[in-house]
TIVEX-223208 format. One record per atom (N, C-alpha, C): x, y, z; atom name; residue number from 0. Coordinates in nm, 2 decimals. Layout:
% TIVEX-223208
      X      Y      Z at   i
      X      Y      Z CA NUM
...
***
This chain:
% TIVEX-223208
      X      Y      Z at   i
   0.96  -0.75  -0.13  N   0
   0.98  -0.70  -0.27 CA   0
   1.06  -0.57  -0.26  C   0
   1.16  -0.55  -0.34  N   1
   1.23  -0.43  -0.34 CA   1
   1.18  -0.34  -0.46  C   1
   1.16  -0.21  -0.43  N   2
   1.11  -0.12  -0.53 CA   2
   1.23  -0.05  -0.59  C   2
   1.24  -0.04  -0.72  N   3
   1.35   0.02  -0.79 CA   3
   1.32   0.17  -0.82  C   3
   1.42   0.25  -0.83  N   4
   1.41   0.39  -0.88 CA   4
   1.33   0.48  -0.79  C   4
   1.32   0.46  -0.67  N   5
   1.24   0.55  -0.58 CA   5
   1.34   0.60  -0.47  C   5
   1.32   0.72  -0.42  N   6
   1.40   0.77  -0.32 CA   6
   1.31   0.83  -0.21  C   6
   1.34   0.80  -0.09  N   7
   1.26   0.85   0.03 CA   7
   1.27   1.00   0.04  C   7
   1.16   1.07   0.04  N   8
   1.17   1.22   0.06 CA   8
   1.21   1.26   0.20  C   8
   1.20   1.17   0.29  N   9
   1.23   1.21   0.43 CA   9
   1.38   1.19   0.46  C   9
   1.44   1.08   0.42  N  10
   1.58   1.06   0.46 CA  10
   1.68   1.04   0.34  C  10
   1.62   1.03   0.21  N  11
   1.71   1.03   0.09 CA  11
   1.75   0.88   0.06  C  11
   1.71   0.79   0.13  N  12
   1.75   0.65   0.10 CA  12
   1.68   0.60  -0.02  C  12
   1.75   0.51  -0.09  N  13
   1.69   0.44  -0.21 CA  13
   1.66   0.29  -0.17  C  13
   1.66   0.26  -0.05  N  14
   1.63   0.13   0.00 CA  14
   1.48   0.12   0.03  C  14
   1.40   0.09  -0.07  N  15
   1.25   0.09  -0.06 CA  15
   1.20  -0.05  -0.07  C  15
   1.11  -0.09   0.02  N  16
   1.05  -0.22   0.01 CA  16
   0.90  -0.21   0.00  C  16
   0.83  -0.32  -0.01  N  17
   0.68  -0.31  -0.01 CA  17
   0.63  -0.40   0.10  C  17
   0.51  -0.35   0.15  N  18
   0.44  -0.42   0.26 CA  18
   0.30  -0.43   0.22  C  18
   0.22  -0.52   0.28  N  19
   0.08  -0.54   0.25 CA  19
   0.01  -0.53   0.39  C  19
  -0.09  -0.44   0.39  N  20
  -0.18  -0.42   0.50 CA  20
  -0.30  -0.52   0.48  C  20
  -0.32  -0.60   0.58  N  21
  -0.43  -0.70   0.56 CA  21
  -0.52  -0.70   0.68  C  21
  -0.62  -0.79   0.68  N  22
  -0.70  -0.81   0.80 CA  22
  -0.80  -0.69   0.81  C  22
  -0.80  -0.63   0.93  N  23
  -0.90  -0.52   0.95 CA  23
  -0.85  -0.39   0.88  C  23
  -0.74  -0.39   0.82  N  24
  -0.69  -0.27   0.75 CA  24
  -0.73  -0.27   0.60  C  24
  -0.82  -0.36   0.56  N  25
  -0.86  -0.36   0.42 CA  25
  -0.94  -0.24   0.38  C  25
  -0.93  -0.20   0.25  N  26
  -1.01  -0.09   0.20 CA  26
  -1.13  -0.15   0.14  C  26
  -1.25  -0.09   0.17  N  27
  -1.37  -0.13   0.12 CA  27
  -1.43  -0.02   0.03  C  27
  -1.50  -0.06  -0.08  N  28
  -1.57   0.04  -0.16 CA  28
  -1.67   0.13  -0.08  C  28
  -1.68   0.25  -0.11  N  29
  -1.77   0.34  -0.03 CA  29
  -1.92   0.29  -0.04  C  29
  -1.96   0.23  -0.15  N  30
  -2.09   0.17  -0.16 CA  30
  -2.09   0.02  -0.13  C  30
  -2.01  -0.01  -0.03  N  31
  -1.99  -0.15   0.01 CA  31
  -2.12  -0.23   0.02  C  31
  -2.12  -0.34  -0.05  N  32
  -2.23  -0.44  -0.03 CA  32
  -2.19  -0.54   0.07  C  32
  -2.28  -0.60   0.13  N  33
  -2.24  -0.70   0.24 CA  33
  -2.15  -0.80   0.20  C  33
  -2.15  -0.84   0.07  N  34
  -2.07  -0.95   0.02 CA  34
  -1.93  -0.91  -0.02  C  34
  -1.90  -0.78  -0.04  N  35
  -1.77  -0.73  -0.08 CA  35
  -1.67  -0.75   0.02  C  35
  -1.55  -0.81  -0.02  N  36
  -1.44  -0.82   0.08 CA  36
  -1.34  -0.72   0.07  C  36
  -1.36  -0.62  -0.03  N  37
  -1.26  -0.51  -0.05 CA  37
  -1.13  -0.56  -0.10  C  37
  -1.02  -0.49  -0.07  N  38
  -0.89  -0.52  -0.12 CA  38
  -0.78  -0.49  -0.02  C  38
  -0.68  -0.57  -0.02  N  39
  -0.56  -0.54   0.06 CA  39
  -0.50  -0.41   0.01  C  39
  -0.42  -0.35   0.10  N  40
  -0.35  -0.23   0.07 CA  40
  -0.20  -0.26   0.06  C  40
  -0.14  -0.21  -0.05  N  41
   0.00  -0.23  -0.07 CA  41
   0.07  -0.10  -0.05  C  41
   0.18  -0.10   0.02  N  42
   0.26   0.03   0.05 CA  42
   0.40   0.01   0.01  C  42
   0.46   0.12  -0.04  N  43
   0.60   0.14  -0.06 CA  43
   0.66   0.20   0.06  C  43
   0.76   0.14   0.13  N  44
   0.81   0.18   0.26 CA  44
   0.96   0.19   0.25  C  44
   1.01   0.30   0.31  N  45
   1.15   0.32   0.32 CA  45
   1.20   0.23   0.43  C  45
   1.30   0.14   0.39  N  46
   1.34   0.04   0.49 CA  46
   1.45   0.10   0.58  C  46
   1.49   0.23   0.56  N  47
   1.58   0.29   0.65 CA  47
   1.51   0.37   0.76  C  47
   1.41   0.45   0.73  N  48
   1.34   0.53   0.83 CA  48
   1.20   0.49   0.86  C  48
   1.14   0.40   0.77  N  49
   1.00   0.36   0.79 CA  49
   0.90   0.44   0.73  C  49
   0.93   0.55   0.66  N  50
   0.83   0.64   0.60 CA  50
   0.75   0.56   0.49  C  50
   0.62   0.58   0.50  N  51
   0.53   0.52   0.40 CA  51
   0.52   0.62   0.29  C  51
   0.57   0.58   0.17  N  52
   0.58   0.67   0.06 CA  52
   0.46   0.67  -0.03  C  52
   0.39   0.56  -0.04  N  53
   0.28   0.54  -0.13 CA  53
   0.19   0.43  -0.09  C  53
   0.06   0.44  -0.10  N  54
  -0.03   0.33  -0.07 CA  54
  -0.13   0.32  -0.18  C  54
  -0.16   0.20  -0.21  N  55
  -0.26   0.17  -0.32 CA  55
  -0.33   0.04  -0.29  C  55
  -0.45   0.02  -0.35  N  56
  -0.52  -0.11  -0.33 CA  56
  -0.46  -0.21  -0.42  C  56
  -0.46  -0.34  -0.38  N  57
  -0.41  -0.45  -0.46 CA  57
  -0.51  -0.48  -0.58  C  57
  -0.64  -0.46  -0.56  N  58
  -0.74  -0.50  -0.66 CA  58
  -0.83  -0.38  -0.69  C  58
  -0.78  -0.28  -0.77  N  59
  -0.85  -0.16  -0.80 CA  59
  -0.98  -0.18  -0.87  C  59
  -1.00  -0.29  -0.94  N  60
  -1.12  -0.31  -1.01 CA  60
  -1.24  -0.33  -0.92  C  60
  -1.22  -0.36  -0.79  N  61
  -1.33  -0.37  -0.70 CA  61
  -1.40  -0.24  -0.66  C  61
  -1.34  -0.13  -0.71  N  62
  -1.39   0.00  -0.68 CA  62
  -1.46   0.07  -0.79  C  62
  -1.49   0.00  -0.90  N  63
  -1.56   0.06  -1.01 CA  63
  -1.70   0.05  -0.99  C  63
***
């Protein structure tokens, strides 16, 4: 997925894509119960230099 209207603060490129961190890289709630699977992490990434500009969880409601 291409992200519109963002510019990389490191190299100035506007070629920004998105990636998903999965598997062992999932974010879990601090008060994690045994059954909670947490949420994948989505990142906006400069496709020119690789700088990770922003990270957020895919399912924020799991952290309420």
